[in-house]
Structure formats: structure tokens, C-alpha cells
C-alpha positions as CSV (number, residue, x, y, z in Angstrom):
1,M,-14.7,-26.7,10.2
2,N,-13.2,-24.9,13.2
3,S,-14.5,-21.5,14.0
4,P,-13.0,-18.7,11.9
5,S,-12.6,-16.8,15.2
6,D,-9.2,-18.4,15.5
7,P,-7.3,-16.8,12.6
8,A,-4.0,-18.4,13.5
9,D,-5.4,-21.9,12.8
10,F,-6.3,-21.4,9.1
11,G,-4.0,-24.3,8.2
12,A,-6.2,-26.7,10.1
13,R,-9.3,-25.4,8.2
14,A,-7.7,-25.3,4.7
15,A,-8.7,-28.9,3.8
16,A,-12.3,-28.3,4.9
17,Y,-12.4,-25.2,2.7
18,V,-11.2,-27.2,-0.3
19,Q,-13.9,-29.7,0.4
20,R,-16.4,-26.9,0.7
21,L,-15.3,-25.6,-2.7
22,E,-15.6,-29.0,-4.3
23,R,-19.2,-29.3,-3.1
24,A,-20.0,-25.8,-4.3
25,L,-18.5,-26.6,-7.7
26,D,-20.5,-29.8,-7.9
27,R,-23.7,-27.8,-7.3
28,C,-22.9,-25.1,-9.9
29,L,-21.7,-27.4,-12.7
30,P,-24.4,-29.0,-14.9
31,A,-24.9,-32.7,-14.2
32,Q,-22.9,-35.0,-16.5
33,R,-26.0,-36.5,-18.1
34,T,-27.5,-33.1,-18.9
35,D,-27.7,-32.5,-22.6
36,P,-25.2,-32.0,-24.2
37,A,-23.8,-34.7,-22.0
38,R,-20.3,-34.9,-23.6
39,L,-19.7,-31.2,-23.1
40,H,-20.8,-31.4,-19.5
41,R,-18.6,-34.4,-18.8
42,A,-15.7,-32.5,-20.2
43,M,-16.5,-29.4,-18.1
44,R,-16.4,-31.4,-15.0
45,Y,-13.2,-33.2,-16.1
46,A,-11.6,-29.8,-16.5
47,C,-12.5,-28.7,-13.0
48,E,-11.2,-31.7,-11.2
49,G,-8.0,-31.6,-9.2
50,G,-5.6,-28.7,-8.8
51,K,-4.2,-27.0,-5.7
52,R,-7.2,-24.6,-5.2
53,V,-4.9,-21.8,-4.2
54,R,-7.2,-19.2,-5.6
55,A,-10.2,-20.4,-3.7
56,L,-8.2,-20.7,-0.5
57,L,-7.1,-17.1,-1.1
58,V,-10.7,-16.0,-1.4
59,Y,-11.6,-17.8,1.9
60,A,-8.5,-16.6,3.7
61,T,-9.2,-13.0,2.7
62,G,-12.8,-13.4,3.8
63,E,-11.8,-14.7,7.2
64,T,-9.4,-11.7,7.6
65,L,-12.4,-9.4,6.9
66,G,-14.8,-11.3,9.2
67,L,-17.0,-12.7,6.4
68,A,-18.8,-16.0,6.8
69,P,-17.8,-18.7,4.3
70,D,-21.2,-18.9,2.6
71,A,-20.7,-15.3,1.5
72,L,-17.6,-16.4,-0.4
73,D,-18.6,-19.6,-2.1
74,S,-19.7,-18.0,-5.3
75,A,-16.5,-15.9,-5.6
76,A,-14.4,-19.0,-4.8
77,C,-16.2,-21.0,-7.5
78,A,-16.0,-18.2,-10.0
79,V,-12.2,-17.8,-9.8
80,E,-11.7,-21.5,-10.0
81,L,-13.9,-21.7,-13.0
82,I,-12.0,-18.9,-14.8
83,H,-8.7,-20.6,-13.8
84,A,-9.9,-24.0,-15.2
85,Y,-11.1,-22.4,-18.5
86,S,-7.7,-20.6,-18.9
87,L,-5.8,-23.9,-18.4
88,V,-8.0,-25.7,-21.0
89,H,-7.4,-23.0,-23.6
90,D,-3.7,-22.6,-22.7
91,D,-3.1,-26.3,-23.3
92,L,-4.6,-26.2,-26.8
93,P,-2.4,-26.9,-29.8
94,A,-2.7,-23.3,-31.0
95,M,-1.4,-22.1,-27.6
96,D,1.1,-24.1,-25.5
97,D,0.2,-27.5,-27.1
98,D,0.4,-29.6,-23.9
99,A,-0.9,-33.1,-23.4
100,L,-0.6,-33.3,-19.6
101,R,-2.5,-31.3,-16.9
102,R,-3.1,-32.1,-13.3
103,G,-1.5,-35.4,-13.8
104,R,-3.7,-36.7,-16.6
105,P,-4.5,-36.0,-20.3
106,T,-5.5,-32.4,-21.1
107,V,-9.1,-31.8,-22.1
108,H,-8.4,-31.7,-25.8
109,V,-6.5,-35.0,-25.6
110,A,-9.1,-36.7,-23.4
111,F,-12.0,-35.4,-25.5
112,D,-11.1,-33.4,-28.6
113,E,-10.0,-30.0,-29.6
114,A,-13.4,-28.6,-30.5
115,T,-14.9,-29.8,-27.2
116,A,-12.0,-28.2,-25.3
117,I,-12.7,-24.8,-26.9
118,L,-16.3,-25.1,-26.0
119,V,-15.5,-26.2,-22.4
120,G,-13.4,-23.1,-21.9
121,D,-16.2,-20.9,-23.3
122,A,-18.8,-22.5,-21.1
123,L,-16.7,-22.4,-17.9
124,Q,-16.0,-18.7,-18.5
125,A,-19.7,-17.9,-18.9
126,L,-20.6,-20.1,-15.9
127,A,-18.2,-18.2,-13.7
128,F,-20.0,-14.9,-14.2
129,G,-23.4,-16.6,-13.8
130,V,-22.4,-18.1,-10.5
131,L,-21.0,-14.7,-9.3
132,A,-24.2,-12.9,-10.3
133,E,-26.4,-15.1,-8.2
134,D,-27.5,-13.8,-4.8
135,A,-24.8,-15.0,-2.4
136,A,-25.7,-15.1,1.3
137,G,-27.6,-11.8,1.1
138,L,-24.9,-9.7,-0.6
139,S,-26.5,-6.6,-2.1
140,A,-26.9,-6.3,-5.8
141,E,-24.4,-3.3,-5.7
142,R,-21.7,-5.5,-4.1
143,R,-22.3,-8.3,-6.6
144,V,-22.1,-5.9,-9.6
145,R,-18.8,-4.6,-8.2
146,M,-17.5,-8.2,-7.9
147,L,-18.6,-9.0,-11.5
148,A,-16.6,-5.9,-12.6
149,I,-13.5,-7.0,-10.7
150,L,-13.6,-10.5,-12.2
151,A,-14.2,-9.2,-15.7
152,Q,-11.2,-6.9,-15.5
153,A,-8.9,-9.6,-14.1
154,A,-9.9,-12.1,-16.8
155,G,-10.0,-9.9,-19.8
156,S,-7.6,-8.3,-22.3
157,L,-6.2,-5.9,-19.6
158,G,-5.7,-8.9,-17.3
159,M,-5.2,-12.6,-17.7
160,V,-6.0,-12.9,-21.5
161,G,-3.8,-9.9,-22.2
162,G,-1.0,-11.6,-20.3
163,Q,-1.4,-14.7,-22.3
164,A,-1.3,-12.7,-25.6
165,V,2.0,-11.1,-24.6
166,D,3.4,-14.5,-23.5
167,L,2.7,-15.9,-26.9
168,E,4.2,-12.8,-28.6
169,S,7.4,-13.2,-26.5
170,E,8.2,-16.8,-27.4
171,G,11.7,-17.0,-28.8
172,R,12.6,-13.5,-27.6
173,R,14.5,-12.3,-24.6
174,I,12.4,-9.6,-22.9
175,A,13.4,-7.2,-20.1
176,L,12.6,-8.0,-16.5
177,E,10.2,-5.1,-16.3
178,R,8.3,-6.5,-19.3
179,L,8.3,-10.0,-17.9
180,E,6.8,-8.7,-14.6
181,S,4.1,-6.8,-16.5
182,L,3.3,-10.0,-18.5
183,H,2.9,-12.1,-15.4
184,A,1.1,-9.4,-13.4
185,R,-1.6,-10.0,-15.9
186,K,-1.3,-13.6,-16.9
187,T,-1.0,-15.1,-13.4
188,G,-1.2,-12.2,-11.0
189,A,-4.4,-10.6,-12.1
190,L,-6.6,-13.5,-11.0
191,L,-4.8,-14.0,-7.7
192,L,-5.2,-10.3,-7.0
193,A,-8.9,-10.5,-7.9
194,C,-9.3,-13.1,-5.2
195,C,-8.4,-10.5,-2.6
196,R,-10.4,-7.8,-4.3
197,L,-13.6,-10.0,-4.5
198,A,-13.6,-10.7,-0.8
199,A,-12.9,-7.0,-0.1
200,A,-15.8,-6.0,-2.2
201,A,-18.1,-8.6,-0.6
202,A,-17.1,-7.1,2.8
203,A,-17.3,-3.5,1.7
204,A,-13.7,-3.1,3.1
205,D,-12.4,0.4,3.7
206,A,-9.9,1.9,1.3
207,D,-6.8,1.4,3.6
208,T,-7.7,-2.3,4.2
209,E,-8.3,-2.9,0.5
210,A,-5.0,-1.2,-0.4
211,A,-3.1,-3.5,2.0
212,L,-4.9,-6.6,0.6
213,C,-4.2,-5.5,-3.0
214,E,-0.5,-5.1,-2.3
215,Y,-0.4,-8.5,-0.7
216,G,-2.3,-10.0,-3.7
217,R,0.1,-8.4,-6.2
218,C,3.2,-9.6,-4.5
219,L,1.8,-13.1,-3.9
220,G,0.7,-13.4,-7.5
221,L,4.1,-12.4,-8.9
222,A,5.9,-14.7,-6.4
223,F,3.7,-17.6,-7.4
224,Q,4.8,-17.1,-11.1
225,V,8.5,-16.7,-10.3
226,Q,8.2,-19.9,-8.3
227,D,6.4,-21.6,-11.2
228,D,9.2,-20.7,-13.6
229,V,11.8,-22.3,-11.2
230,L,9.7,-25.4,-10.7
231,D,9.3,-25.9,-14.5
232,L,13.1,-26.3,-14.6
233,T,13.7,-28.2,-11.3
234,A,10.7,-30.5,-10.8
235,D,9.7,-33.5,-12.9
236,S,6.4,-34.0,-14.8
237,T,5.1,-36.5,-12.2
238,A,5.5,-34.0,-9.4
239,L,4.2,-31.0,-11.4
240,G,1.2,-32.9,-12.9
241,K,2.1,-31.1,-16.2
242,T,4.9,-31.3,-18.7
243,A,8.2,-30.1,-17.1
244,G,10.6,-28.1,-19.2
245,K,7.9,-26.6,-21.4
246,D,9.2,-23.0,-20.9
247,L,12.7,-23.9,-22.1
248,A,11.4,-26.0,-25.0
249,Q,9.1,-23.1,-26.2
250,E,11.9,-20.5,-25.7
251,K,9.8,-18.5,-23.3
252,S,11.3,-15.6,-21.3
253,T,11.4,-16.7,-17.7
254,Y,12.8,-15.5,-14.4
255,P,15.5,-18.2,-14.2
256,A,16.5,-17.3,-17.7
257,L,17.0,-13.6,-16.7
258,L,18.1,-14.1,-13.1
259,G,19.5,-17.6,-12.9
260,V,17.7,-20.3,-10.9
261,D,19.2,-19.2,-7.5
262,G,18.5,-15.5,-8.4
263,A,14.9,-16.4,-9.2
264,R,14.4,-18.3,-6.0
265,E,15.8,-15.4,-4.0
266,Y,13.5,-13.0,-5.9
267,A,10.5,-15.2,-5.1
268,Q,11.3,-15.2,-1.4
269,A,11.7,-11.4,-1.4
270,L,8.2,-11.1,-3.0
271,F,6.7,-13.5,-0.4
272,A,8.3,-11.3,2.3
273,R,6.8,-8.2,0.7
274,A,3.4,-9.9,0.7
275,R,3.7,-10.6,4.4
276,A,4.9,-7.1,5.1
277,A,1.8,-5.7,3.3
278,L,-0.4,-7.3,5.9
279,Q,1.2,-5.5,8.9
280,P,-1.6,-2.8,9.0
281,L,-4.2,-5.6,9.4
282,G,-2.6,-7.1,12.5
283,A,-3.4,-10.5,13.9
284,R,-6.6,-10.9,11.9
285,A,-4.5,-11.3,8.7
286,A,-3.0,-14.6,10.1
287,P,-5.0,-16.7,7.4
288,L,-3.2,-14.7,4.7
289,R,0.2,-15.1,6.3
290,W,-0.4,-18.8,6.5
291,L,-1.3,-18.9,2.9
292,A,1.8,-17.0,1.8
293,D,3.9,-19.5,3.8
294,H,2.0,-22.4,2.3
295,V,2.6,-21.3,-1.2
296,A,6.2,-20.4,-0.6
297,A,6.9,-23.9,0.6
298,R,5.3,-25.7,-2.4
299,K,7.4,-28.1,-4.4
300,F,5.0,-28.6,-7.4
């Protein structure tokens, strides 16, 4: 991996960061043959693939704050484990009832529904266990702060609460303000947590953390608006999941409220706000600018 001292070259390091994450996940997940072997095979299956945007956001924020990658591995793993668990549960018949994820059968299809529930439970618990471990000499105080950040982002006031409102809103047309509140929790909370976890690891000052939080909030909402557009405009092969699910399940979406072109414009405005939030951080925030551009350009 190139030296983090060259922040403008984060794109050249992104693939190496993804490989670093894969190795770290392999270390923290129980071996496939460890009893109960079927559960552990399913846990690993659930964690394979994906864009790893959340982990990259942890590493990019860490670079911006001058942290070494080994201080961030546990946080990067933790957010990816929480994300994987949320997808497994979201795909269940009682939730979105989907058979395709990351280009292959969902966990409850590849294994069975009961195993999928247990996989989600186990991945969630593992995320907090990984984050609680001593990470590259981070103090216990900082690690406790990071645990609190992840718990808030993943719980009823964050991701799970957003999922609950999403289910309640099916078949109803909700106002834009309510839709933004929903997705600030369901999708945005975990993306924001990536910035906050790195800030806590670095003991960032209040002004720096505020800039990072504004960036994370705007990026998280832009990501979801973009997702809603792609659900309508991309096919299942490109997405790796079933296209058109939002429309089929009568979900309130940004294209439904703003039109496809209006939703695209709104996403681009949010990406611009995310970049603008980084101005107080100057050149050192180049990794985060690169990531905003990278996400904005995605087609699946």
C-alpha cells in the first residue's frame, strides 16, 4: 500500500484497503469447520462480496485524521459485520422477502430461514466483540466511546429504527421530510458512524468531528437517494439484487416523490454538500473527497 502521506492518491490505495479488510474479516470470523460448522459457513457466506464502502469510509476518515490503518481494522470490520447482518435480516421473508443479494442467493435461500436469523444475531454480536478488543494500542476509554457510537447507529434510534419505519411506510406515500428521517437512520446512521468511529479513535477535536459528521450525514443520504434511483434504472445483474423491489413493495422513494431526474439532482446536491463540509479540513481530507466522487459515480 502506498504511504498515507499522499492523501490525494487514496484511489490508488482503495483496492489494497479492501484486501486489508478481507484479511481482517477472515481473522475475526470463526473458521468454517468450527462447531457449529453450518452456522459458521453461513456467517462467512453472508460477509462475502459487497462494495465495502463503509470500510473504505472508515479508512479514508482515518487517513484524514492521520491514523495508521492498524488502528482502524477493528472499526472497519465492525461496520461491515453490522451491515452484513442487516442485509441478512432485511432479505428474510418477514421483511423484504428477497432471494438475491450480491449476485447470488440470499442466506435464507442458500441455507434456511432459521440459520439466516442466527447468522444475523451472531454477526451483530461479533461486531461488538471485535470492536471491544485492543486495537493497536487504543485506550479503553476510546474503545468504549466507539462501542457506544456503533450501538447508537445500529439500534432503534438508528438503523433498526429506520428499518421499522420503512416497513410501516409500505403502501403509503410519506412526506419528503419523513422519508429523509427514515433513511438518515436506516442507511445514513451506519455511514455516519464510520466517520465518528475514526474520529473517536483519533480523539479528534470538536470542530473536526463536526465537519466529518456533516460530511457523513450528507454522504449517507446521497447514497440512499442514489440507491432508490438505481433500483428503478439498473437491472438485477448489475445491482446484484432484485431490481424494482421498491416499486413492487410500494415503498416511498425519492424518485416517487421527486421523479427520477429530480432524485438524481438531489443526490448530486447532497454529494456537493458533503464535499463542501470538508473545506475546513483542507488538503488532508482528499481521501474523503475521492470517496464522495467514487460513490457519486457508481452505477450499481
